[in-house]
C-alpha positions as CSV (number, residue, x, y, z in Angstrom):
1,X,-24.7,-25.8,0.1
2,X,-24.7,-29.2,0.1
3,X,-24.8,-31.4,3.5
4,X,-21.4,-32.1,3.1
5,X,-20.8,-28.4,3.9
6,X,-23.2,-28.3,6.6
7,X,-21.3,-31.3,8.1
8,X,-18.0,-29.8,7.6
9,X,-19.2,-26.2,9.6
10,X,-20.6,-28.2,12.1
11,X,-18.3,-30.6,12.8
12,X,-15.6,-27.3,13.5
13,X,-18.3,-26.2,16.1
14,X,-17.6,-29.2,17.8
15,X,-14.0,-29.8,18.1
16,X,-14.3,-26.1,19.2
17,X,-16.7,-27.0,21.7
18,X,-14.8,-29.6,22.7
19,X,-12.1,-27.7,23.8
20,X,-13.8,-25.6,25.7
21,X,-15.2,-27.7,27.8
22,X,-18.3,-28.6,26.6
23,X,-18.8,-32.8,27.3
24,X,-19.0,-35.6,24.8
25,X,-22.7,-36.2,27.0
26,X,-23.4,-32.0,26.6
27,X,-23.1,-33.0,22.7
28,X,-25.0,-35.9,23.0
29,X,-27.8,-34.0,24.6
30,X,-27.6,-31.2,22.4
31,X,-28.6,-34.2,19.3
32,X,-31.5,-35.5,21.6
33,X,-33.2,-31.8,21.0
34,X,-32.2,-30.9,18.6
35,X,-34.0,-34.6,17.1
36,X,-37.3,-32.4,18.4
37,X,-37.0,-29.8,16.2
38,X,-34.9,-30.4,12.7
39,X,-36.0,-34.3,12.4
40,X,-34.0,-37.9,13.7
41,X,-32.0,-38.0,10.4
42,X,-31.2,-34.5,11.8
43,X,-30.6,-35.9,14.2
44,X,-28.8,-38.3,13.1
45,X,-26.4,-37.1,11.3
46,X,-24.9,-34.6,13.5
47,X,-24.6,-37.3,16.0
48,X,-22.5,-39.3,13.2
49,X,-20.5,-36.1,12.8
50,X,-20.2,-35.9,16.7
51,X,-19.2,-39.3,17.1
52,X,-16.4,-38.9,14.7
53,X,-15.3,-35.4,16.1
54,X,-15.5,-36.7,19.6
55,X,-13.7,-39.5,18.8
56,X,-10.6,-38.1,17.3
57,X,-10.9,-35.3,20.0
58,X,-10.3,-38.5,22.7
59,X,-7.6,-40.0,20.3
60,X,-5.4,-36.7,20.0
61,X,-5.3,-36.5,23.5
62,X,-4.1,-39.4,24.3
63,X,-0.8,-38.8,22.1
């Protein structure tokens, strides 16, 4: 599997988390913890994916 596959899977789970009541702040906190265990590059990839999902969910809430 390549990084794109992992990122797509993470986005799916992030959408589900937001739809089930997890706040954007809680998601950001998770990636702060990820940095300590998985490394900063992995955490930054996660933050980018999470922000894209948060933005998409926010725009769909406004529709």
